[in-house]
C-alpha positions, -999 to +999 in steps of 0.1 A: -311-228-714-307-257-690-276-270-708-260-235-708-266-232-671-250-266-665-220-257-686-215-223-669-217-241-635-192-267-645-166-242-657-162-224-624-159-257-607-131-269-630-113-236-626-117-237-588-103-273-588-074-262-609-067-232-586-071-255-556-047-281-571-022-253-580-025-239-544-019-274-530+011-278-552+026-245-542+020-253-506+037-287-511+067-270-527+070-245-499+067-273-474+094-292-493+117-262-493+111-257-456+118-294-449+152-292-466+164-260-451+195-261-429+177-244-401+150-271-402+174-298-390+180-304-353+212-290-337+225-326-333+220-333-370+236-300-380+267-306-358+270-342-371+268-331-407+293-303-400+318-327-386+313-351-415+318-322-440+349-310-422+363-346-424+355-349-461+371-315-469+402-325-449+404-358-468+399-341-501+427-317-493+449-346-483+441-364-516+448-333-536+482-328-519+491-365-524+480-363-560+503-332-565+531-351-549+525-382-571+523-362-603+553-340-595+578-353-570+571-391-573+572-389-611+606-371-608+617-398-584+608-426-608+625-408-637+656-404-616+656-441-608+654-450-645+683-426-653+703-440-624+696-475-638+707-464-673+739-448-658+747-479-638+742-502-668+764-480-690+791-480-664+790-518-662+791-521-700+821-497-701+840-518-676+835-549-697+843-530-729+877-521-715+884-559-714+868-570-746+872-539-768+841-547-788+806-533-781+790-560-803+804-588-781+775-605-762+797-604-730+799-566-733+761-561-736+754-587-709+748-560-682+720-546-704+705-581-707+706-585-669+690-551-664+661-561-688+656-595-671+658-582-635+635-552-641+601-562-654+583-540-679+615-521-689+630-519-724+668-517-727+687-507-758+724-503-765+736-481-794+772-478-805+790-447-817+780-453-854+743-457-845+743-495-846+722-515-822+743-543-805+714-550-780+677-542-780+655-561-755+623-549-772+632-568-804+631-601-784+597-593-771+581-597-805+606-622-820+578-645-831+561-618-852+569-604-886+592-574-884+603-584-849+637-567-853+619-534-852+626-515-820+598-504-796+617-475-783+595-444-778+601-415-802+596-389-774+630-383-758+613-374-725+600-410-722+635-425-725+663-425-699+697-423-716+733-426-704+766-426-724+791-455-724+823-437-717+857-454-721+889-434-718+869-401-717+854-410-751+818-421-757+817-454-775+779-457-773+749-452-751+723-470-731+686-462-734+659-475-710+621-469-711+590-484-695+565-502-717+531-485-717+542-455-696+548-420-708+565-410-675+591-437-669+569-452-642+571-490-639+541-512-632+549-517-595+552-479-591+518-475-608+503-501-586+518-485-555+503-452-566+469-467-573+469-485-540+478-453-522+448-436-538+425-465-527+439-463-492+433-425-491+397-431-503+392-457-476+407-434-450+383-407-462+353-429-457+365-440-423+373-404-413+338-393-423+322-421-403+344-414-373+338-377-375+301-382-378+300-404-347+322-380-328+301-350-339+269-369-329+282-376-295+296-341-291+263-326-301+243-349-278+264-339-249+262-303-258+224-303-264+216-324-233+219-295-209+201-272-233+173-296-235+172-298-198+170-260-196+142-260-222+123-287-202+127-266-170+116-234-187+085-253-200+078-266-166+081-231-151+058-218-179+032-244-169+033-232-133+059-255-117+081-227-102+101-252-082+116-268-114+154-264-117+180-275-142+205-286-114+234-279-138+268-274-121+303-270-136+329-246-149+319-245-185+298-218-201+266-239-204+269-250-167+272-214-157+242-206-179+223-233-161+233-220-127+222-185-138+189-199-151+183-216-118+191-184-099+167-166-122+140-192-116+146-190-078+142-152-080+110-156-100+097-181-075+106-157-046+090-128-064+058-148-071+057-160-035+063-124-023+035-112-046+011-139-033+021-131+003+017-094-003-017-099-018-028-120+012-013-096+037-028-066+021-062-083+020-058-093+056-047-058+067-076-042+049-102-066+060-098-060+097-105-023+097-132-027+070-150-054+090-148-031+121-163-002+101-189-024+085-200-039+119-202-005+136-221+011+107-246-018+104-252-017+142-259+020+140-282+015+110-301-013+127-305+008+159-283-014+180-258+014+185-266+051+186-248+073+162-231+091+190-196+107+191-180+076+205-191+053+177-182+079+150-148+083+166-143+045+163-152+045+127-130+075+120-100+058+137-104+028+115-107+050+084-075+068+094-058+035+098-068+025+063-056+058+050-022+054+067-019+019+054-027+029+018-003+059+020+025+037+034+020+011+006+019+039-020+051+054-007+068+020-006+057+013-042+070+047-054+104+040-037+107+005-052+097+018-087+120+048-085+091+070-095+097+094-067+127+117-076+155+118-050+172+151-041+210+152-040+219+177-014+249+179+010+232+171+043+247+176+078+234+144+094+240+155+130+218+186+126+192+167+106+187+139+131+188+164+161+157+180+147+140+146+143+148+136+179+135+170+192+101+165+174+098+130+188+106+138+224+070+144+234+058+112+216+085+092+234+076+107+267+039+100+263+048+064+257+065+062+291+100+061+275+132+082+276+154+091+247+189+106+243+209+117+214+247+118+206+263+130+174+297+137+160+299+171+143+307+175+106+292+143+095+279+151+060+264+129+032+249+135-002+212+126-003+176+135+001+171+151+036+133+143+036+140+106+029+167+104+055+144+121+080+116+097+072+138+066+076+151+078+109+116+087+121+104+052+111+132+036+132+124+058+162+086+050+159+095+013+156+116+015+187+088+032+207+063+006+195+083-024+206+098-010+238+078-016+270+070+014+293+101+025+313+125+016+285+151+038+269+160+048+233+195+059+223+201+077+189+237+082+177+253+097+146+289+087+139+315+092+112+334+062+098+362+060+073+339+060+043+303+058+057+282+078+080+261+058+105+227+066+121+218+041+149+186+037+169+190+014+198+162+004+223+157-018+253+126-034+239+116-070+231+146-076+209+151-098+179+165-133+172+188-140+143+160-155+123+138-126+129+165-102+119+166-118+085+128-112+080+125-078+097+124-058+064+096-079+049+063-063+044+037-067+071+061-086+093+060-080+130+085-089+156+059-100+181+031-121+166+012-118+199+008-080+196-023-065+184-023-047+151-029-015+168+003-018+188+022-036+161+019-009+135+014-013+098+043-036+091+058-016+062+079+010+080+111-010+080+106-019+044+104+018+036+136+023+056+155-003+036+143+011+002+154+047+012+188+035+023+192+014-008+185+045-030+213+063-011+238+036-019+240+023+017+227-006+038+209-012+071+225-032+099+203-051+124+216-063+158+196-075+187+190-101+214+156-115+224+143-098+255+172-072+257+165-049+228+175-042+192+197-018+173+191-006+138+220+012+121+218+031+088+250+033+068+253+060+041+284+070+021+301+101+034+304+133+014+338+137-003+345+174-009+376+167-031+358+142-052+327+165-055+350+194-065+366+172-092+332+161-105+320+197-106+351+208-125+347+180-150+310+189-154+319+226-159+345+217-185+321+194-203+295+222-203+320+246-217+330+222-245+293+216-253+287+253-254+317+259-276+305+232-300+271+248-302+286+282-308+308+269-336+279+252-352+259+284-350+288+304-365+291+280-394+254+282-401+256+320-400+285+321-424+266+297-447+236+320-447+259+350-454+275+333-483+241+326-498 
């Protein structure tokens, strides 16, 4: 029993080991495949290999073209040379034959001997009209061997260049020339030249591949360097260094990408800074009224203060201030997120602002200020009247808050070429140029020395900017320190002709859609009837 138990224990172990080794082997094979994938190489390596491959392919194409030229055109060229040599030799023999009158005379065949001696590796043979052989250079090649008079002329006519010996328009014989050891009438120097050309092409191929690899490596390094810089910058931003920048500049696409990346990083940094500042400002704004409420309530609980009407009014005022702050932040958040739908109505700006000024006259008067209103008639825009009313009311409230007693507020509505303008001008504390750039920031106040009760919530102008942005306009800020400020809202004017064209286009589109729906319904009905 003990032996059986030991054997049964050993078998699973061996099977487990085999499975483990098989798994290890499969993992190793997968890793090897991954290691040799094209995508596993770096961009620099891939570009270098691509350049080398292109150079090699170009060289192979060049070698193929040259080989075709050698095998076709150069072979024809050498054949023509042999035929020209045969023709020239035949003409020289014919000129001598006219003087000697005998083809078997050694002087007559002397041009053939000269051709054989001057051109290495070439066989020359002269045949008369009866088939006799007055001269055969190949017979002298093997004169020391038995049967040396046997000619070595190739039997294939394509391997022999022939030319007739013509005297008085009659052929008295012929000259035949061939190349020893060549089937294409290509002499040894020509073959050496061809082989040397191939070797030069192979050497040029190797040099071209090396140069292309070096150029590809340098090109890839220069191309990847800014990308690596952007990667390093992105990693730094990821790790919390929001001030990291690529500092890439130029006119090429990667430089523009780097500039765009830096602009994005700067925007992210500003948004993060704005988020931190907003969190700090909200906490600070909420802490002041909460501490006042907590101190008052604790004093009343401890019996220091009596829970009379005055204390309860103080607590109530702080609670209302908190409620106004939360409502303002919620409204601003909805405007920024576009969660609050905007009406698109044709609004007479003059009539709308006139009503707002009328409702604020008592508030302005209680603050010891005066207000007047001027408006051009017929100034119309397309927008949400409630939002425009709120933006203007915020500007008037802001002017009242920062204008000392005895000051004046002037509200105007004007018509421009393409924009309608609503301006609120006061004679208050004014703004500097630096303050004008920050005036639409959340919780920012023009006078840091003012109390928070007199300084407002600090989000009213931010709400104004968001409302105007949603209407496709902008807010203009002008002012001088100690002399007052002027806020002007610019909103695009209502174009009746353009609106009419848009309405007509929308009506036609609706008609077309209705016609298509009707046609589809008719086709479906016909199909049902056919069934």
